ZAMARGU-4260 file (C-alpha; in steps of 0.2 Angstrom, whole numbers, plus 5000, padded with zeros to 4 digits):
<rodrens>
0) 5048/4947/5087 | 5040/4962/5079 | 5023/4971/5083 | 5013/4977/5067 | 4997/4986/5067
5) 4985/4980/5054 | 4966/4981/5048 | 4955/4966/5045 | 4943/4969/5030 | 4933/4954/5034
10) 4944/4942/5024 | 4962/4948/5024 | 4973/4957/5037 | 4981/4973/5029 | 4997/4979/5038
15) 4998/4997/5042 | 5017/4997/5036 | 5027/4988/5024 | 5033/4971/5030 | 5050/4964/5024
20) 5048/4945/5024 | 5051/4933/5010 | 5035/4927/5001 | 5027/4912/5010 | 5036/4915/5026
25) 5026/4907/5040 | 5022/4918/5055 | 5011/4917/5071 | 4998/4931/5073 | 4991/4935/5090
30) 4976/4946/5088 | 4973/4961/5100 | 4958/4972/5096 | 4961/4990/5098 | 4949/5004/5102
35) 4945/5016/5089 | 4955/5030/5098 | 4970/5019/5098 | 4970/5016/5079 | 4982/5026/5068
40) 4975/5035/5053 | 4985/5037/5037 | 4982/5050/5024 | 4981/5044/5006 | 4999/5051/5003
45) 5006/5041/5018 | 4998/5025/5011 | 5003/5028/4993 | 5021/5031/4999 | 5021/5016/5009
50) 5017/5005/4994 | 5035/5010/4987 | 5028/5010/4969 | 5040/5011/4955 | 5036/5017/4937
55) 5040/5030/4924 | 5043/5048/4930 | 5030/5054/4918 | 5015/5045/4925 | 5006/5061/4929
60) 5009/5068/4911 | 5005/5052/4901 | 4991/5045/4913 | 4979/5040/4899 | 4993/5032/4889
65) 4998/5021/4904 | 4980/5017/4910 | 4972/5015/4893 | 4986/5013/4880 | 4981/5029/4871
70) 4995/5036/4860 | 5003/5052/4866 | 5014/5064/4857 | 5030/5070/4864 | 5022/5088/4865
75) 5010/5082/4879
</rodrens>
């Protein structure tokens, strides 16, 4: 049994940390509402790091190429 903090956006629960369960695993959720001062806040960087995103090492250099498909030169 593991306790996980989450935020409910009106439709879906968003866990505050990555969950390592196989897709379609059935779980039992017990809801305990927390007071505002009990909630942990994460910075954007903490949230981004928790997503464990993978991609090319030159994302920041070739952002327009990856977002919009614009051609880039090796000089960029």
